C-alpha positions in Angstrom: -42.7 117.7 -233.9 -44.2 121.0 -233.4 -44.8 121.9 -229.5 -46.3 124.5 -227.7 -47.3 124.9 -224.3 -50.2 122.8 -224.3 -50.5 120.6 -227.5 -47.9 118.5 -228.9 -48.4 118.0 -232.8 -46.7 114.5 -234.2 -46.9 114.3 -237.7 -46.6 111.0 -239.3 -44.8 110.5 -242.7 -44.4 107.4 -245.1 -41.4 106.2 -243.5 -42.5 106.7 -239.7 -43.1 103.0 -237.9 -45.6 102.3 -235.2 -42.5 102.4 -232.8 -41.5 106.0 -234.0 -45.0 107.1 -233.0 -45.5 105.1 -229.7 -42.1 106.7 -228.5 -43.2 110.1 -229.8 -46.2 109.8 -227.2 -44.3 108.2 -224.7 -41.8 111.2 -224.8 -44.1 114.0 -224.8 -44.7 116.6 -222.3 -48.2 117.8 -223.0 -51.4 115.9 -222.1 -52.8 116.8 -225.3 -51.5 115.2 -228.6 -52.8 116.0 -232.1 -51.9 112.7 -234.4 -51.7 114.0 -238.0 -51.4 111.5 -241.1 -50.6 114.1 -244.0 -49.7 111.1 -246.1 -50.5 107.4 -246.6 -48.9 105.4 -244.2 -49.2 101.9 -243.4 -50.1 102.3 -239.9 -53.7 103.3 -241.5 -54.5 99.9 -243.2 -54.9 98.4 -239.7 -56.8 99.3 -236.7 -55.1 96.9 -234.6 -51.4 99.4 -234.8 -54.1 102.4 -234.2 -55.6 100.6 -231.0 -52.1 100.0 -230.0 -51.3 103.8 -230.4 -54.5 104.5 -228.8 -53.8 102.1 -226.0 -50.4 104.0 -225.4 -52.2 107.2 -225.1 -54.4 105.9 -222.8 -51.5 104.5 -220.3 -49.8 107.5 -220.4 -52.9 108.9 -219.6 -53.0 111.6 -222.6 -55.7 112.7 -224.8 -55.3 111.9 -228.3 -57.4 113.4 -231.6 -56.5 111.9 -234.9 -56.0 114.2 -238.2 -56.3 112.0 -241.4 -56.1 114.3 -244.4 -58.2 112.8 -247.8 -58.0 109.2 -246.7 -61.4 107.6 -246.1 -60.4 103.9 -245.5 -57.8 105.5 -242.6 -60.5 107.5 -241.2 -62.6 104.1 -240.8 -59.9 102.0 -239.4 -59.3 104.6 -237.0 -63.0 105.2 -236.1 -63.0 101.2 -235.9 -59.8 101.2 -233.1 -61.8 103.7 -231.4 -59.8 106.9 -232.0 -61.3 110.5 -231.8 -61.1 111.6 -236.0 -61.2 114.5 -237.6 -60.5 115.4 -241.1 -59.9 118.9 -241.0 -56.2 120.1 -240.9 -57.1 123.0 -238.6 -56.2 122.1 -234.6 -59.2 121.2 -232.7 -61.2 123.0 -230.8 -61.9 123.1 -227.0 -65.0 121.3 -227.8 -63.2 118.1 -229.3 -61.1 117.8 -226.5 -64.1 117.7 -223.9 -65.3 115.0 -226.4 -62.3 112.8 -226.2 -61.9 113.4 -222.2 -65.3 112.0 -222.4 -64.2 109.2 -224.8 -61.0 108.3 -223.0 -63.6 108.0 -219.4 -65.7 105.6 -221.1 -62.7 103.6 -222.4 -61.1 103.2 -219.0 -64.7 102.3 -217.4 -65.1 99.5 -219.5 -61.6 98.2 -219.4 -62.3 98.2 -215.5 -65.2 96.3 -215.7 -63.8 93.9 -218.1 -61.1 93.4 -215.7 -63.4 92.9 -212.9 -66.5 90.7 -214.6 -65.1 89.0 -217.4 -68.2 87.6 -219.6 -68.0 84.0 -220.1 -67.2 84.5 -224.0 -64.5 86.8 -222.8 -63.0 83.8 -220.9 -63.5 81.3 -223.4 -61.6 83.9 -225.9 -58.7 84.7 -223.4 -58.1 80.7 -223.1 -58.1 80.0 -226.4 -56.1 83.1 -227.5 -53.9 82.7 -224.4 -50.1 82.9 -226.0 -46.6 81.8 -224.0 -44.8 84.7 -223.5 -41.2 84.4 -222.3 -39.7 86.9 -219.8 -37.7 88.8 -222.6 -41.5 89.9 -224.5 -40.9 93.4 -225.0 -44.1 96.2 -223.6 -44.5 96.6 -227.6 -45.0 93.0 -228.4 -47.7 92.8 -225.2 -49.4 95.9 -226.8 -49.6 94.2 -230.1 -51.4 90.7 -228.2 -53.2 92.9 -226.1 -54.8 94.8 -229.0 -55.3 91.7 -231.1 -57.4 90.2 -228.1 -59.3 93.2 -227.8 -60.4 93.3 -231.5 -61.2 89.6 -231.2 -63.4 89.8 -228.2 -65.2 92.7 -230.2 -65.7 90.2 -232.8 -68.2 88.3 -230.6 -71.1 90.4 -232.6 -69.9 89.3 -235.9 -72.4 87.7 -238.3 -71.7 84.3 -238.1 -74.2 83.2 -241.1 -71.5 81.3 -242.8 -70.0 78.4 -241.6 -66.8 78.5 -243.4 -63.6 80.5 -243.2 -60.7 80.7 -245.5 -56.9 81.4 -244.3 -54.7 82.9 -246.8 -51.3 84.4 -245.8 -49.3 86.7 -248.0 -52.3 88.2 -249.4 -55.3 90.3 -248.4 -57.3 89.4 -245.6 -60.8 90.3 -245.7 -62.0 91.5 -242.1 -65.6 92.8 -241.4 -66.4 95.2 -238.4 -69.7 96.4 -236.9 -69.7 99.7 -235.5 -72.4 101.5 -233.1 -74.3 102.4 -236.4 -74.5 98.7 -237.5 -72.8 100.2 -240.9 -70.4 97.4 -242.4 -67.0 98.8 -242.4 -63.9 96.6 -244.1 -60.2 97.1 -244.3 -57.7 95.0 -245.7 -53.7 94.2 -244.3 -51.0 95.0 -246.8 -48.3 92.6 -248.0 -45.4 92.2 -245.5 -43.1 89.9 -247.5 -40.9 92.6 -248.6 -39.9 95.4 -246.1 -38.6 99.4 -247.3 -35.5 98.2 -248.4 -36.5 95.6 -250.9 -35.1 92.7 -248.9 -36.9 89.3 -248.7 -38.3 87.9 -245.0 -37.5 84.4 -245.5 -40.3 83.5 -243.0 -42.9 84.7 -244.9 -42.3 82.4 -248.1 -42.3 79.4 -245.7 -45.5 80.3 -243.9 -47.3 81.0 -247.6 -46.3 78.0 -248.8 -47.9 76.0 -245.8 -51.1 77.4 -245.8 -51.4 78.2 -249.5 -51.7 74.1 -249.1 -53.7 74.0 -246.4 -57.1 75.8 -247.5 -59.5 74.0 -245.9 -62.9 74.6 -245.1 -63.7 74.7 -241.1 -67.1 74.1 -240.1 -68.6 76.6 -237.1 -67.4 74.4 -234.3 -63.9 75.0 -235.5 -63.5 78.4 -235.3 -61.7 79.1 -231.8 -58.6 77.0 -233.2 -58.7 79.2 -236.4 -58.4 82.4 -233.9 -55.8 80.6 -232.0 -53.6 80.2 -234.9 -54.2 83.5 -236.3 -53.1 85.1 -233.1 -50.1 82.8 -233.4 -48.9 83.9 -236.5 -49.8 87.6 -235.8 -47.4 87.2 -232.6 -44.7 85.8 -234.8 -45.1 88.1 -237.5 -44.9 91.0 -234.9 -42.0 89.6 -233.3 -40.2 89.6 -236.9 -41.6 92.9 -237.7 -40.3 94.4 -234.2 -36.8 92.7 -234.8 -36.4 94.3 -238.2 -38.1 97.6 -236.9 -37.7 98.5 -233.4 -34.1 98.6 -233.1 -32.5 102.1 -233.1 -28.5 103.1 -232.8 -27.3 106.5 -231.7 -24.3 107.4 -231.9 -22.3 110.4 -230.5 -18.7 111.5 -231.8 -17.0 114.0 -230.1 -14.4 116.3 -231.4 -12.0 119.1 -230.4 -10.6 121.8 -232.6 -7.2 122.8 -232.5 -5.7 126.0 -233.7 -3.0 126.2 -236.7 -1.5 129.4 -237.9 0.4 130.4 -241.0 2.7 133.5 -241.9 3.4 134.0 -245.4 5.4 136.3 -247.4 4.2 137.3 -251.0 5.7 139.0 -253.5 3.6 141.6 -255.5 3.4 141.4 -259.1 1.6 144.0 -261.0 1.8 141.4 -264.2 -0.1 138.4 -262.6 -4.0 138.6 -262.5 -4.5 135.7 -260.0 -3.0 134.6 -256.9 -0.1 132.0 -257.3 0.2 130.4 -253.8 2.4 128.0 -255.3 4.9 130.5 -256.3 3.9 132.8 -253.2 3.2 135.7 -255.7 0.1 138.0 -255.4 -1.5 140.2 -258.2 -0.9 144.2 -256.7 -1.7 147.2 -258.7 -1.2 151.2 -257.8 -3.3 153.6 -258.0 -3.0 157.2 -258.0 -5.1 160.4 -257.8 -4.1 164.3 -258.0 -6.2 166.6 -256.5 -6.4 170.4 -256.7 -7.1 172.3 -253.0 -7.5 175.7 -251.8 -8.3 177.9 -249.0 -8.1 181.6 -247.5 -5.4 181.8 -244.7 -4.4 184.7 -242.6 -1.5 186.5 -242.6 0.3 186.4 -238.4 3.3 188.4 -239.3 4.0 191.8 -237.7 5.7 194.8 -239.4 6.1 198.1 -238.6 6.0 201.4 -241.2 6.4 204.8 -240.5 9.8 207.7 -240.4 13.0 207.5 -239.4 14.4 209.8 -236.8 17.2 212.1 -238.2 19.6 214.4 -236.4 23.6 216.0 -236.1 26.1 214.6 -234.0 29.4 216.1 -233.4 32.4 213.7 -233.6 35.7 214.3 -231.7 39.0 212.8 -232.5 41.0 212.9 -229.2 44.7 211.9 -229.1 46.7 212.0 -226.0 50.1 211.1 -227.4 50.0 214.8 -229.4 48.9 215.2 -233.3 52.1 215.1 -234.9 52.2 212.9 -237.9 48.6 211.7 -236.9 46.7 211.0 -240.1 43.0 212.1 -239.5 40.2 209.5 -239.3 38.2 208.8 -242.1 34.4 207.6 -241.4 32.5 206.4 -244.5 28.8 207.0 -245.3 26.9 204.3 -243.5 28.8 204.0 -240.8 26.8 202.8 -237.7 26.9 204.8 -234.5 25.2 203.9 -231.2 23.6 206.1 -228.8 25.7 204.1 -225.8 23.3 204.6 -223.0 19.9 204.3 -225.0 21.5 201.3 -227.2 19.9 202.7 -230.2 21.4 202.2 -233.6 22.2 204.9 -236.4 24.1 205.3 -239.5 25.6 208.3 -240.9 24.2 210.1 -243.9 28.0 210.8 -245.6 31.3 210.4 -245.0 33.1 212.6 -242.8 37.2 212.9 -242.0 38.5 214.2 -238.1 41.3 215.6 -237.2 43.6 214.8 -234.4 41.9 216.8 -231.5 39.3 218.3 -233.7 35.5 217.8 -234.2 33.3 217.0 -237.2 29.6 217.0 -237.6 27.7 214.3 -239.7 24.1 214.1 -240.2 22.5 210.5 -238.8 19.3 208.4 -239.6 18.0 206.1 -237.1 18.1 202.4 -238.3 14.1 201.7 -237.8 11.5 203.7 -237.6 9.7 204.9 -234.7 9.8 207.3 -231.6 11.8 205.5 -229.7 14.6 206.7 -232.0 13.8 210.2 -231.1 16.5 211.4 -228.4 17.5 214.7 -226.7 20.1 217.2 -227.5 23.8 215.8 -225.9 23.2 212.3 -226.2 26.2 210.4 -226.0 27.2 208.3 -229.5 30.4 205.9 -229.9 31.3 204.9 -233.5 31.2 201.1 -234.4 34.5 199.9 -235.2 36.5 202.1 -233.4 37.8 202.8 -229.5 35.4 204.7 -227.8 38.0 206.8 -226.0 39.6 207.6 -229.4 36.4 208.8 -231.2 33.1 209.9 -230.3 30.3 212.3 -230.5 27.4 213.9 -228.9 24.4 215.1 -230.5 24.5 218.7 -230.5 20.5 219.0 -231.3 17.5 216.7 -230.8 17.1 213.6 -233.0 13.7 213.9 -233.9 11.1 213.0 -236.9 10.8 209.3 -235.7 7.6 207.4 -236.3 5.9 204.1 -236.4 2.5 202.2 -237.3 2.2 198.3 -237.0 0.9 196.2 -239.6 0.2 192.6 -240.7 2.7 190.9 -243.1 2.6 187.0 -244.9 5.5 184.4 -243.4 6.3 181.7 -244.1 5.1 179.7 -241.1 1.6 181.2 -242.4 1.8 179.1 -245.8 3.3 175.8 -243.8 0.5 175.8 -241.5 -2.2 176.2 -244.3 -0.3 173.7 -246.8 -0.7 171.0 -243.8 -3.9 171.6 -243.3 -4.8 171.0 -247.0 -2.8 168.0 -246.8 -4.8 166.3 -244.0 -8.0 167.2 -246.2 -6.4 166.0 -249.3 -5.5 162.8 -247.4 -8.7 162.1 -246.0 -10.5 162.8 -249.4 -7.9 161.0 -251.3 -8.4 157.9 -249.0 -12.1 157.7 -249.6 -11.6 157.8 -253.5 -8.8 154.9 -252.9 -11.3 152.6 -251.3 -13.8 153.7 -253.6 -11.4 151.8 -256.5 -11.4 148.9 -254.4 -14.3 147.0 -255.6 -15.1 143.6 -254.9 -11.9 142.3 -256.2 -9.3 144.2 -254.8 -8.4 145.1 -251.4 -6.7 148.9 -250.2 -3.3 148.3 -248.1 -3.3 150.9 -245.7 0.0 151.5 -244.7 0.6 152.3 -248.4 -1.5 155.2 -248.6 0.6 158.4 -248.8 0.2 162.0 -249.9 2.1 164.6 -251.4 2.5 168.6 -252.1 3.3 168.4 -255.8 6.5 170.5 -255.9 6.3 174.3 -257.3 2.3 173.8 -257.2 2.0 176.2 -253.6 0.8 179.4 -254.9 -0.1 182.7 -252.8 -2.0 185.8 -253.9 0.8 187.8 -251.7 4.1 187.2 -251.6 6.0 186.3 -248.3 6.9 189.8 -246.1 4.2 191.7 -248.0 1.7 193.5 -246.3 -1.9 191.4 -246.2 -4.8 190.4 -243.6 -6.2 187.6 -245.7 -4.1 185.4 -248.4 -5.6 182.9 -250.8 -3.6 179.7 -251.1 -3.6 176.9 -253.6 -1.8 173.6 -254.3 -1.9 170.0 -255.9 -1.9 167.1 -253.9 -1.2 163.5 -255.3 -2.6 160.6 -253.4 -1.3 157.2 -254.2 -2.2 153.5 -252.8 -0.9 150.1 -253.4 -3.8 147.3 -253.7 -3.7 143.1 -253.8 -6.0 140.9 -255.3 -8.8 139.4 -252.5 -10.5 137.5 -254.9 -9.8 134.0 -254.0 -7.7 135.2 -251.3 -9.6 133.8 -248.6 -10.2 130.4 -250.0 -6.5 130.1 -250.8 -5.9 131.2 -247.3 -8.0 128.6 -246.0 -6.3 125.8 -248.0 -3.0 126.7 -246.6 -4.3 126.4 -243.3 -5.5 123.0 -243.7 -2.3 122.2 -245.6 0.0 123.5 -242.5 -2.6 121.2 -240.0 -2.4 118.2 -242.2 1.7 118.2 -242.6 1.5 118.8 -238.6 -1.0 115.8 -238.1 -2.5 117.7 -235.5 -5.0 114.7 -235.0 -2.3 112.2 -234.8 -4.3 109.5 -237.5 -2.5 107.6 -240.2 -5.3 107.9 -242.4 -5.9 110.9 -244.5 -8.2 112.7 -242.6 -10.3 115.3 -244.1 -10.2 118.5 -242.2 -12.6 121.2 -241.7 -11.9 125.2 -240.7 -13.8 126.7 -238.1 -15.3 130.2 -239.0 -13.3 132.2 -236.7 -10.5 132.7 -239.2 -8.1 135.5 -238.9 -5.8 137.2 -241.2 -3.8 140.4 -241.0 -2.2 141.5 -244.1 0.8 144.0 -243.8 3.2 145.5 -246.5 6.8 144.9 -245.4 8.4 146.3 -248.4 7.1 149.2 -250.8 9.6 150.9 -253.0 11.3 150.7 -256.3 12.8 146.9 -255.6 9.2 146.0 -255.5 6.5 145.2 -253.4 6.1 142.4 -250.6 3.4 141.5 -248.7 3.3 139.3 -245.1 0.2 137.5 -244.4 -0.5 136.4 -241.0 -3.7 133.6 -240.4 -4.9 131.5 -237.9 -7.9 129.5 -237.4 -9.5 126.2 -235.3 -9.4 123.0 -237.2 -11.6 120.2 -236.7 -12.1 116.9 -238.4 -14.6 116.8 -241.1 -17.1 113.9 -240.2 -19.0 112.4 -243.0 -21.9 110.8 -241.5 -23.6 109.3 -244.5 -20.1 107.5 -244.9 -19.9 106.3 -241.3 -23.7 105.0 -241.4 -22.9 103.7 -244.6 -19.9 101.6 -243.1 -21.8 100.4 -239.7 -24.8 99.0 -242.2 -22.2 96.4 -243.3 -20.5 95.3 -240.1 -21.1 93.1 -237.5 -22.2 94.7 -233.9 -18.5 93.9 -232.3 -17.1 95.4 -235.5 -19.0 98.2 -235.9 -18.2 99.0 -232.5 -14.6 98.8 -233.0 -14.6 100.8 -236.0 -16.4 103.7 -234.3 -13.7 103.5 -231.1 -11.1 104.4 -233.6 -13.2 107.6 -234.4 -12.0 108.9 -231.6 -10.9 113.2 -232.2 -10.7 114.5 -228.7 -10.3 113.2 -224.8 -14.0 112.1 -224.9 -14.3 108.7 -226.6 -17.3 108.0 -229.1 -20.6 106.6 -227.5 -22.7 104.0 -228.9 -26.4 103.7 -227.6 -28.7 100.9 -228.5 -32.5 101.3 -228.2 -34.5 99.4 -227.0 -32.6 99.1 -223.6 -33.7 95.6 -223.2 -32.9 94.3 -226.3 -30.7 91.3 -225.9 -27.0 91.6 -226.4 -26.4 88.5 -228.8 -29.0 89.9 -231.0 -27.8 93.6 -231.5 -26.9 94.9 -234.4 -26.7 98.0 -236.8 -30.2 98.6 -238.3 -30.0 98.8 -242.1 -33.5 100.3 -242.4 -34.0 104.3 -243.4 -33.3 106.3 -240.1 -32.0 103.3 -237.9 -28.7 105.1 -237.0 -28.3 108.4 -236.1 -25.1 110.3 -236.2 -24.3 113.1 -233.9 -21.1 115.3 -233.9 -20.7 117.3 -230.6 -17.7 119.6 -230.1 -16.0 119.6 -226.9 -13.8 123.0 -225.6 
């Protein structure tokens, strides 16, 4: 059924019964209804069915236009029943709706006139066609009877040249109507001795046997008993058809999903080609890639170059105990002498021997370059390794000639910083390349991704300590990673989760209940071991699991059960706190006559999930 803001379109299929059409008209929220017969339908072979449909629309104050595609007989019967008919597949125009509004007004006016001032012939026909009805007669049955009466009332203008009538049951009944244009239009009622599922109606053979033998010719004054009998037969057949076609059962089964989780450890194996869920082994592979990388780094070390200050100092060996038997002090070349007040260090250029209580001159050179090593004459010096009170010295002239200039040199820190930068870039590039190796079969384990600099691959254009501003740096980096096979993994995880749920019997059912997983499966893969001893992968997964309901199987079971047994069977199909609901339609159907319909579409199963 297609619905827009103003029009409800009802498409009638071959399997649809008149009750389906009537219910659709009653349930329509729109005033305008388009009834489309795109296929051959049993409803088109009789104006009675179509008259019931029209009266239902009139009672519900709805405008009804019928589309009948490529079915001339159906068009004639629909027109005969009073329906507004179009053979165009397009939606009706506004003019067509206005015409139908006028037709509906005329029909209602005629009905009111008949109700207030019935004709003599109508009174006689109403008396002869009066059918006793019990209090349990349905609205649908009343519509059938009323439609039959109105059809027969319209027959008062039929040609009565023939004085004889022939009644034949279970065969085509020729009926001729005369419309406003005096054009004879005929239709035939199809055989209903077999229902849609091929089951024989036990009432039809008995009625057929009776009236086939009856085949009697009546005179014109016996027309009314025949009409009365026909109405009674139609009522009986309608009641039988109603009993087998009207019932409809709706079943609501409520289920509630439950969470199931697993934690499994798989041993990686490079020698297998598919996941072994029984022995908990998973195919793995290791990939590596080497990348050469280079960059230019800046030297940040600071060094100085220039001249060292030089000068002459006079050393004094002073002994307060006399010099008898006292050996001279020998000071070798390279001995450090320190300008005590300035804290500057110098070294002797040559060895010198100083006699007791005498002096000796020796040339010295500053330990570093720079003007700060230039000292004035008379600077006091001590000799490293000797007592300053025993031997000391002083500059007899200026210590001069020291100069200094700053420059940049390459340091180890500069190289290490450049290596780390190259390693980071190579790691990102290697990760992208490794992901490209995954394809659709393998999955990269992020924790296994590793990049390292190959030993002895680091090269610089300058040696460490050399003067430089910019230095070329190159190296090689190897990136390695481990992959696990993901093809078939998701299905295997789903099976493990279902198996876990079945073992825990989450729904407490004794029978072998088939379970289905929800779409919210979450899983996490981590490497818990990746060394020379092997690879182990841990899987953590969880999902919502719920019973798998086979609607066709349930319907098949119900069709072979009584109303009591079927309800007990459905009561056992409880998978949540909310019990299964069974709704029988029509509501006023006697409880003792309720059953599960065997017709196609007679039972509707709906599975609803609760939270």
